[in-house]
N, C-alpha and C positions, 0 to 999 in steps of 0.2 A: 504493500500500500504506500509506504514511504517513497518507493521508487516511482510509482505512478505520479504522486504529487510533485516530486522533484522534476520529473520529465515535463509536467505541465508548466512548472515555474520556469524551466529552461527553454520553453517554447518548442519542445519536441512533441508535437501534438499526436502524431500517429503512434509513437511509442507509448505516450501516456494513455491513449485509448486502449492499446493492447494490454498494457499493465493492469488497467482497471478491469478489462474483460477477463484477464487471467485470475485476478483476485476474486472477481465475482464468481467464476467457476469453482474456485477452491472453496469459497464460502458456501456455495450450494452443496458441494460434496460433504463438507463438514456438517451442515445442517441435516442432510439426509442420513449420514452415518450416526449422528447423535439422536435423531428422531425429533429434533427441535421444531422442524417445519410442521410436524404433525401435532405436537403437543400444544404449541402456542403460535399465534400469528404475530406477536409483538416484535420479536427479534427479526424474523424474515421480512416483515414490512419495513422496519427501520433500515435494514440492510438494502432492500430494493430501493428505498427512498434515497439513501446515500449514493448508491451507484448511478441512479438516474440523474441526480443533480450533478455528480462529479463528471460524468461523461458529457452531460449537457453543457457544463462549464467549459470543458475542453473544446467542444464544437463552437461555442460562442467566442472563445478566445481566438479560434481559428478563422472566424468570420463566416462560419457555416450556420447562419441563423435558423434556417429551416430545420436542420437536424437538432439544433439546440432547443428550439421550441417543442419539437416532438418529444425530446427527452424530458423537458420540464413538464409537459402535459402528462407524461407517464408518471412522473414524480407526484404531480398533483393528485392523480388517481390513487397512487399508493398512500398518500397522506390521508385520504378519506377513510382508510381502514384503521388509522391510529385512534387512540382514545381522544375524546372531544377536546381536552385541554393539553394535549401533547404539543410541546413547543415546535416540533417538526412540521406541524400542519401549515404554518405560515411561510415556511422557507420556500416551497415551490412557487408560491404566489409572487414573492419578491423576485425570484429568478425569472419567472415568466414575464413579469413586468419589465425586467431589464431588456430581454430580447425584443419584446414588443416595442419598447421605447426606441431602441436603436433601429428598428424597422419603420420608425415614424408612425406607428400605430398608437398614438398618444391616448386616445379614448379607451382603447382596450387595456393599455398599460395602466392607466389611471384606475380602472376597475379592479385590476389585480392588486395594486397597491392599497386601494381602499379596503379590500377584503382583509389584507394583512394588517392594516391599521386597526380595523374593528376588532379582529381577533386579539391583537396585542394589547389594545386598550382594556379589553375585558378580562385578560388573563391575570390571575391572582399573583403571579410571580413577576409580571411586567408592569402593566398600567401605562398611563398616559405620559409619565415622566421618565420612562426607560429609554436608553439610547437606541434600542432596536425599534421601538415605536417611533422615536424621532427620525429614524432612517426612513420609515414609511412616510412620515410627514414631508421630509425633504424631497423624496422621490415623487410624491404626489405634486409637490410644488413645481418640480421640473416639468411634469406632464402638463400642468395647468398653464405654465408659462409658454410652453410650446403650442398650446391651444389658444393663446392670446388672452387668457384670464389672469392678467398681471396682478390685480389686487389680491385675489385668492391665493395666487402663487406666493406672493411676498409674505402673506400671513402665515402660511405653512412653513416657508423657509426660515422665517424669523423664529417661529416656535421651535423648529428643529435646532437652529443655531443656539438658542438659549439653553436647551437641554444639553447639547454637546459641550458648550462652553462651561456650564455648571458642573457637569459630571466627568468630562474628559479633559477639560482645560483648554485655554485659548490657543495652544500650539499643536493640538491634536489634528491629524490630517482631515478628520471629518468636520471639525470646527472650521478649519481653514477653507475647505471646499464649500461649506455652506455660506461662509462670509463672501467668497468670490462670486457665488451664484446670486446672492442677494445684490451685490454691487452691479453685476452684469444685468440682472433683471430690472434694477432701478433705471438703468440707461436705456432699456428697450423702448419705452414710449418715445424718447428723443430720437432713437434710430428710426422708428416708424414714421415720425414727422419728417425726418430728412428724406426718407424714401418717397413719401407723398409729395413733398415739394419737388423732388427730382422728377417724378412722373409728370407733374404739372408743367415743369420747365421743358421736358422732352416734347410734350404735346404742342406747346407754344412754338418751339423752335422747329418742330416738324412741319408746321404750316408755312414757315418761312423758307425752309430749304429741305431738300430730300436728305434723309438720314436721321439718326436719333442722337440726342445728347446722352452720353454715357450715364447710366443709372448709378446713383450713389447708394451703395448698400453697405451696411455693417453686418457682416455674417456673425451670427451668434452660435457658437458651438454648443450643442446640447451637453449638459453636464449630468452625470449620473454616477451613483455609487451604491 
């Protein structure tokens, strides 16, 4: 298992997938030999969930979003067999939200993150001030920003930033990323105004001469974690 994780970290994606597949086969054999798969479904379900997410993560790192989404959907199905308050139930939702976000499926990604948010807020070990719940707030904010709902996006990003700052400290990568996204999102209305003015200028100049005035655009890279 360590070898598979190391290969993924080293960007050796094919080898990582092979290592995970080999580990999964060995795990199945051990379960069959011990009879665990027949006696209880908890361990097999958790194992299947882990491997579906791990392999999906490799696919996503590789840029194979279609296969990543398939693996995460399999993981979500596995999570449905876990006890109602098992922490693993929310993990596939955040993974699925990630790949949907990077495929520009912002509404679908938002739905996945919303489900994770609701689960984590209600969980007795997490709640609304937990850093994992804040992660859902942050990612929902990224989706809403991409959908043009700037006010709602800022509200969620600021909520996440406060939790990260209070519990992880001001120098933690999550805190820093949330701060950057807030700053970038605050600039977005100005960028939209610049774009609209540029479009108007292009139309005016278009009537005067053939050709278009170059459009002034500020490309905002989607941020996600």
